[in-house]
N, C-alpha and C positions, 0 to 999 in steps of 0.2 A: 473183607479187608478194607480198612479205611483208605481213602484216597489222600495220601500224604505227599503228593508230588509238589515240588517247589514251583513258584510262579513268579513272573516278572510284571511289574506295573510301571508305566511311564509317568504316572502322576503320584506324587507324594509331597508331604510338607515337613521337611526336617525341622526339628526343634533347635533353637539357638544353643550354642555351647554352654555347658554347665547349667542348663535349664531342665527342670523336671515337670512333666505334664502328667496329671492323674485324672482319669475320667471314670466315673461310675455311671452305668446305664442300667435302668430297670424297666420292665414292661409287665403290666398286669392286664390280662384279658378276662372279662367275665363272659363265660360261654353260655349259650342258650340251651343246648341240649346235653352238654357234658360238664365235667368239672372245670372250675376256674384254673387259669394257667398263669404262672409267674416265671419270668426269666430275668437273669441278671448277668452283667458283664463288667469286669474291671479291667482297665487298661492303664499301663504306666509306660511312658516314653522318656528317654534321657538323651540330651545332646552331648555326645562325646567330643565332637569337634564342630566347627561351624557348618561342615558339610556331611557329617555322619551322625545318625540318630539310631539308637537301639530301643526295642520295646518288648513288652510282655503283655499278653492278654489272656484272661481266664473267663470261662463261661459256665453257667449252670442253670438248671431249671427246676421248677416244682409244679406238679399238677396236683390239684386238690385230691386228697385221699391216697396219694402215693408219696414215697419218700423223695427227698431232694436228690437230684442226680447231677453228676459232673458232665458238663457239656463239651469241654475241650480246652486246649492250651495252644497258644500261638506265640512264637518268638519271631520278632521282625527286626530288620536292619535296613535303614534307608541311607543311601549315599547319593548326594547331589553330584552328578558327573560334571556338569558345567557350572562354574561359579556364578553367583547372582550378579547382575549388572547394576 
């Protein structure tokens, strides 16, 4: 069974209100003794209020000679408890 327990982090960076952040990350590794490896992640975050940001992240991977596989989905919500000074 996958470990799907929630977690808390004290460090986050809220996105300003009505701002959309899109990030696409890819990684290619040329292996010496096995097939080459490609991973990808797409992330979207949106600032609902000046102190609240919600996000979605999707991951996948492809190993040479194998079909592409789904890596996971993460839904996030950041709330700045103390206002910025």
